[in-house]
N, C-alpha and C positions, 0 to 999 in steps of 0.2 A: 823271335820278337823281343824277348826279355833282355837280350844282350844290348838292345838299344837303350835300355834304361841307364846303363853305365854312363853313356855319353851325357845324359840329361841330369845325372845324379849330382847333387850339391857336394862339394869336395869333402867336407868334414862332418858336419852334423846335419841330420835329416831335417830337422825343423828349426828355423832361426827364431821361432817365437815360443811356442809352448814347451819345446824341449828344454828351455831354460828354466822352467819353473818346476817346483816340487810337486809330485803327485799328491793329491789331497783325498784320495779314497781311503775310507777307514771303516772299521766295524767296531762297535763298542765291545770291550772285553774286560774281564776281571780275572787275572791269573794269579794264583797263589805263588808268592816268591819266598825267599828266606825270611826267617823271623825278624820282627822289627828290631829286636835287640842286636842281632848280628849285623843288620844294615846300619844301625847307629854307630856301632864300633868301627865298621869298615869306613863309614863316612868320616868319623872323627880322626881316623888314622891316615886318610888320603891327603894328597897335596891340595892346597887351596885353589879355588877357581882362578884366582889372579895369576897363578903360575902357569896356566895353560899357554903354550906358544901362540903368539899372535903378532900381526903387524900393528904398528901404531896407527892412530887416526890419520896422520899425515902420510905415512907409508901407503896406506890404502888409497888416499886421495891421489898421490903421485902415481901409484901403480895403475889406477884406472884412467888417468889423464892421457890424452893423445901421446903416443910414443912410449907409454909406460909398459911395465912388464905384463900387466893384466889387461891391457887395452887391445881391443880389436882382435880377440881370439875367440874360438868357439868355446862353448860351455864345458865340454869334456876336457879341452886343453887347459882352460882356467883351473879346473879341479886338479889336473895333473900338476900344474905349476904350484898351486897351493900345497899339495901333498909333498912335492920335492922341497919346498921352502920351509914347511913347518911340521911335517910329519903326519901321522894318522889321526891326530886330534889337534884342532886349532880353533881359535876364536876369530871370527870376522867382527871387528868392533862396530858397534852401532854408530850411525852418523845422522845428524839432523833430525833427531827425534825417533829414530829407529832403534830397536833393541839390538844387543849383541846376538849373533847367531853362532853357535858351536857347530863345527863341521867335523864329522867323523867318517873314517874310511874303513871301519872295522865291523864286519857282520855280527860279531858278538855284542857290540854296542847296539846294533839295530834290534836284536832280540831283547835286550834288557829294556830298551825304550818302549817297545810294544807291550812288554809284560808289566811295566810299571806305570802305564799311562792313565790308569784308572778307568772308571766306568764310561766316561765320555771323553773322547780325545779332543785336544786342542792343537790346532795346526798353525803354521805360518800363513796368514791370509794375505791376499792382495789388497792392501789397505786402500788403494784408489777405488777398487770395486766396492768395498764396504762403505766408503765415504759417499760414493755416488748413490748406492741403493738406500742408505739410511739417512742421508742428509740432503741430497739433491733431488731424488725422486722417490720419497716415501709414499707418494700417492699411487705409484705403480707397484712397488715391491712390499709395501705394508710392513716395513721393518724386518723383512726376511732377507738374510744373506744368501740363502740357497745352500745346496750341498757343497759348493766349492768354498764358500767363505764363512758359513755359519760355524759356530763353536759350541762345544759343551752340550748342555741339555737342550738348547734350542735346535742344535743340529740333529740330535736324536729325535726330537718332536717332528722335524721335517721328514726325516727318514721313515718314521713310523707311518706317515701319510703316504709316501710314495713307494715304499718297499712292496706292499701287496700288489701294486700295479707293475712296477718296473722289474721285479726280481722273479717273475713267473716265466719258466721256460716256454709255456704255451703261448705267451705273449709274442715271443720272437717268431713263432710259426706263422703268425698273421702277416708278417712282412716279407717272407721269403720270396714270394712271387714278385712283389713290387721291387725289391732290391735286386733280384735277378734281372728284371726288365731294365733297371737303371744300369746294371753292369754290362748288359748286352749293348746298350746305347753307347756306353763309354768305350767298349771295344771297337765299335764302329768308328768312333772319333779317332781312336789310336791308329786305325788303318788309314784314315784320311790325312792325319798330320805327320806321319812318319815320312822321312825323305827317301831318296832313291837308294840310300845305303841301309835302309830299314832302321834308321835311328830317330829318336825322338828329338823335338826341338828343345832349345834351351829353357823355354818356359813350361816344360812338361809338368813341373810341380804345381803350376797354377791350374792346369787341367785336373790334376789329382785333387786339388782343393775344391774344384767345381763338382767333381764326382762325389766327394765326401759331403759337400753341402747338400746336394740333391738327395743323397741317401739319408743323411741325418734329418733333413727337412721332412721326409716321409714319416720318420719316427716321431719327431717333435711336433709337427704341425698337421700331420695327417693329410698331406697334399704334396703334389709335385710342384716344385718351384720353377722348373723350366730353365735351370742354369746351364744345362748341357746343349740347349738349342742355340741357333745362330741369332735369333731375334729375342734377346732377353730384355726384360723391363728395366727401367731406370732404378727402381727399388732393388731389384735382384742384383744388378751390377754394383749398386751402393753397398748392399749387404756383404758381398764378396770382399770388396776392398776395405770396408770398415772393420770387418772381423780381423783381418790381418793387421790393420793399423792399430787396433786396440791392443794387441799383444806386443807389438813393437814399442808402443808408448808405455805399456805397463813395465816392460823390461827396463826402460830408462828411468821410470819413476819409482818402481817398487823394488828393483834389484840393484841397480846402480845407485851411487850416492845422489840424492836429490833434496832440494830445500822446499819441495812443494807443500810440506806440512806447515811452513811458516810464511811462504810467499807463493802465490798461485802463478807458477811459471807458464810460459807459452805452451809447453808440452802438456801440462796439466789441463789447461783450458781447452786445448785441442782434444784431449781424451774425453773430457766431459761433453764436448760437442759431438764427437763420434758416438759415444754411448747414447746420447739423446737421439741421434739419428737411427741407431740400431733399435732402440726401444720403440720408436715410432713405427718402424717397419714391422717388427715382431709383434707388437700389439695389434697392428692392423691385420696381420696374418692370423693371429689368434681369434680376433673378432670375426673374420671371414669364416674360420673353422666353426665357431660357435653357431653362426647363422646356418651354415651348411648342415651341421649335425642336428640342429633343431628341426630342420626341414626333413631330414632323412635319418632319423635315429636308428641305431642298431638294436633290434629287439632282443637278440641273443647276446647275453653278457660276454660269452666266449668270443664273439666276433667284434666286440667293441675295441676301438683303437686305444692306445696309451692316453692320448689327449682326451678322448671321450670319457674314459674312466676317471681321469684326474679331475676333469671339469665337474663330474657328478659329485666328487668328494669335496673339492675346495677349489674354486675358480682362481683365487689368488695364488695358490700353490701351483696350479696348472700353468699359469703364466710364467712364474719364476722357473719352473722346471723346463719349460720349452726354451726359455732364454738360456739356461745353463747348458742344455743339450746342444744347442746350436753353437754357443761360444766354446764350450769345452770339447765338443766332439769332432769338429771339422779339422783343425790343424793336427790333432793327435791321430785321427784316422788316416789322413793323407800321409803324415810322416811315417807312421808305422807301416803302411802299405809300401811306401817308397823304399824303406829299409829292407822289407821282405823281397820285393822285386829286385833290388840291387844285389842281395845275396844270391838269389837264383841266377841272375844274369852273370855273376862272377863264377858260378859253379854250374856249368851247363850239364854235367853228368847228373847232378842232383835235380836240376830242372827236368831232365829227361825222365828220371825216375818218378818225379811227382806227376808228370804228364801221363805216364802209364797208369798211375793210380787213379787219376781223375777220369781217364777214358773208361774205366770200369763202371762209373756211374753216369758219365756223359759221353757215350760212344759217338754221338754226332754233334756237330757244332750247334745245332738247334735243339739239342736235347734239353728239356726243362729241368731246372734244379728244384728239388722238393726236400722238405725236412727229413723224410725217410732216407733219402739218398745220402744225406750228410752224416749219418750215424757212425759210419765206420771208415774214417779217413785218417789213419794213424800217421802216415807220412806227411800229409798236409798239416796236421796238427804240429808235428815235429818241426816242419819248415817255419811255421808261424812263430813257434817258441824260440827257435834259433835266430830268426830275424829280429825279434823283439829283444833278445839278449844282446845282439851285436849293435843294434840301432834302436834303443828304447826311445819312445817319443817324449818321455819325461826323465829328468836327471836323478830322481830319487824321491824319498819321502821326508816328511818333517813332522816333528812333534814338539810340543811344550812338555817338559818333564812333569809327571803327575806327583812326584815326591822327590826328596833329596836322594840322589843316586851317585854312584862312583863309576866313571868311565876311564879306563886305562890309567887308573891310579889317581885321578883328579876328582875333586868335588864338583858336582853339577847340581846347583840348588834347584829346588822345586820352582816351576814356572819358567825355566830357561828354554829358549828356542834351540832345538838341535836339528840340524839337517843331516840326513843319512845319504852320503854321496855314493850311491850304488853304481852309477853309470860307468865310472872308470874301472870298477871292479869286474864288470861283465866281460871285458876283453883281456883281462890280466891272466897270465899263466899261473898265478898263485892259486886261483880257484877253478880255472877251466883249462885243462891240459889240451895242447894242440895235437890233433890226430896225425 
């Protein structure tokens, strides 16, 4: 059956939305580096920031215009072209109120950035999201950017609240049965929608999004949304389409050149409208969950859901976290799964080996999945890692430098946004030898 995924696979990049953005997960850290005196000497002797290779403002504008060198290409291909044109370190000049972004393709630079970021990381945020949450709907988000867009000490404060709930392995055990049930329903749908050649339809990615939304909905809202059923509600259909539209609009507003900071473009106005609709739906779902949990509270703390635990700590944080889980979890989950399935479909011998391993814990098609059965699946783990290497759902990480540093012989001043373009390195022979 997995061979059919090849037919439905998108040609170049697994996710046309979230895969275009930098990963924003981070952990605060403070790592001792070389002495300050040595750093100062190295910085003083480095080439100035202005000497880093870069296109001019107009070259960028022309390059991204229709028919330009950087227009209408996948994000991995965009990075490959940047690397061919400007080398392993370049500057993407800021436009229309946006800061410069330094782009590096060297893992040694990644290591230095993480080691010098300071106690609290600062990342490249989606400015449209920050604007919406802090300027358009402060009544809902209470000034919180959430894990995705909050920075510095505020980010750490938010994580301090959610980590005790979100980072407990025993929390995941609560959802294994429900997620297994959803997966079984999805397998039934796959059996129904495949054609006489055992191939998936062209819109298979949309079905993956529905499966991801149903799964993340259980985690974020403690309820089944019903998106895998034939009779879905208007709000459910709206949520599916709006989440995808949000990230398409963010790509045009936050990644590509845009004047929305000075003039509220039609795309910006549409994004605010879509975010309002999503906020309405998610708030309604959270309110329903609050009423349901008040009527039937879990007496045992170990059996309380993520939402239930967060609501007891801070209702505002619970709302923001549910919102973030739905927005950030759906496209990334479906894209990652698509990549893994594609790799298995292209390598039937590896698929057969994985099937044999899974049969040891699931000998029958109706064998239930349990946490204990998932403890020792080394080949499954290897397949997941390899699929994520080949088709990562995000293109890399980003940080604002925590101090003056030197990358590849150039000065990078404190507070400079640096994007670590890891995606194109994952499939390169220089770091991963072909077998």
